[in-house]
C-alpha positions as CSV (number, residue, x, y, z in Angstrom):
1,M,-29.4,83.1,80.9
2,H,-27.2,86.1,80.3
3,F,-27.0,88.5,77.4
4,T,-24.0,86.7,76.2
5,D,-25.9,83.6,75.6
6,L,-27.8,85.2,72.9
7,K,-27.0,84.1,69.4
8,A,-27.4,87.6,68.0
9,W,-25.0,89.0,70.7
10,Q,-22.3,86.3,69.9
11,K,-22.5,86.8,66.2
12,A,-22.6,90.4,66.5
13,L,-19.3,90.4,68.6
14,L,-17.6,88.3,65.8
15,L,-18.9,91.0,63.4
16,V,-17.1,93.8,65.5
17,E,-14.0,91.6,65.5
18,R,-14.1,91.3,61.7
19,I,-14.8,95.1,61.3
20,Y,-11.9,96.0,63.5
21,M,-9.6,94.0,61.2
22,I,-11.0,95.1,58.0
23,S,-10.8,98.7,59.2
24,Q,-7.1,98.5,60.2
25,K,-6.3,98.6,56.4
26,F,-8.4,101.8,55.8
27,P,-6.2,104.8,55.0
28,P,-4.6,106.5,58.0
29,D,-6.6,109.8,57.1
30,E,-9.9,107.8,57.5
31,R,-9.0,107.3,61.3
32,F,-11.6,109.9,62.2
33,G,-14.0,109.4,59.4
34,L,-15.1,106.0,58.1
35,T,-12.9,104.0,60.3
36,S,-14.4,105.5,63.5
37,Q,-17.9,105.5,62.2
38,I,-17.9,101.8,61.2
39,R,-16.3,100.6,64.5
40,R,-18.9,102.7,66.5
41,A,-21.7,101.2,64.5
42,S,-20.6,97.6,65.1
43,A,-19.9,98.3,68.6
44,S,-23.4,99.8,69.1
45,V,-25.0,96.5,67.5
46,V,-23.5,94.5,70.4
47,A,-24.3,97.0,73.0
48,N,-28.0,97.5,72.0
49,I,-28.4,93.9,72.0
50,A,-27.2,93.7,75.5
51,E,-29.3,96.6,76.5
52,G,-32.3,95.1,74.9
53,F,-31.8,91.8,76.9
54,G,-31.7,93.9,80.1
55,R,-34.9,95.7,79.6
56,F,-38.1,94.5,81.3
57,T,-40.9,95.2,78.8
58,Y,-41.1,93.4,75.4
59,D,-41.7,96.6,73.9
60,D,-38.4,98.1,75.3
61,K,-36.6,94.9,74.3
62,A,-37.9,95.2,70.6
63,N,-37.0,98.8,70.4
64,R,-33.5,98.1,71.4
65,Y,-33.2,95.0,68.9
66,T,-34.7,97.3,66.4
67,I,-31.8,99.9,67.0
68,A,-29.2,97.2,66.9
69,R,-30.7,96.1,63.5
70,G,-30.4,99.6,62.0
71,E,-26.9,99.8,63.3
72,C,-26.1,96.5,61.6
73,T,-27.6,98.1,58.3
74,E,-25.3,101.0,59.0
75,V,-22.3,98.7,59.2
76,Q,-23.4,97.1,55.8
77,A,-23.4,100.6,54.3
78,F,-19.9,101.4,55.5
79,L,-18.5,98.3,54.2
80,Y,-19.9,99.1,50.5
81,I,-18.4,102.5,50.9
82,A,-15.0,101.0,51.9
83,R,-15.4,98.7,48.8
84,Q,-16.5,101.5,46.4
85,L,-13.4,103.6,47.6
86,Q,-11.1,100.7,47.3
87,F,-9.9,100.8,50.8
88,V,-9.8,97.0,51.0
89,D,-10.3,93.9,48.8
90,P,-13.8,93.0,48.1
91,K,-13.2,89.5,48.9
92,E,-12.4,90.5,52.5
93,I,-15.6,92.4,52.9
94,K,-17.9,89.5,51.6
95,P,-17.5,87.5,54.9
96,A,-18.5,90.6,57.0
97,L,-21.5,91.3,54.8
98,I,-22.7,87.9,55.3
99,L,-22.3,88.0,58.9
100,A,-24.0,91.2,59.1
101,E,-27.0,89.7,57.4
102,E,-27.0,86.7,59.7
103,V,-27.1,89.2,62.7
104,Q,-30.0,91.0,61.2
105,K,-32.0,87.9,60.5
106,I,-31.6,86.7,64.1
107,L,-32.5,90.2,65.3
108,S,-35.6,90.4,63.2
109,G,-36.6,87.0,65.0
110,L,-36.2,88.4,68.4
111,I,-38.0,91.6,67.5
112,H,-40.9,89.4,66.0
113,S,-41.0,87.3,69.2
114,C,-40.8,90.4,71.5
115,K,-43.7,92.1,69.7
116,K,-45.8,88.8,69.7
117,K,-45.2,88.5,73.4
118,S,-46.2,92.1,73.8
119,N,-49.4,91.7,72.2
120,S,-50.4,88.8,74.2
């Protein structure tokens, strides 16, 4: 098995793609602000899932998956900010919010599973 086989990683990669599409519509003066932050946060979700997969202990895995889940929440917060500032149509943001929530749920399952295996 490879980290790219993880459902969490696959969905997170789709989230990155969606975030890049959405953030292209942000104002040019946000290039080093919100655009950069939301893109980095979404990429961090994917990277931390991969890193967690590559860790040897279940505690280390759970830690990386927890970080990825936090980054996913950060992406959601940035989406709400973009919506509040009217950078994009709310209809365009909704699918990304739903996808982020799906990733969080999958990560929660991975975290729970790793902690359970670590304690046994």
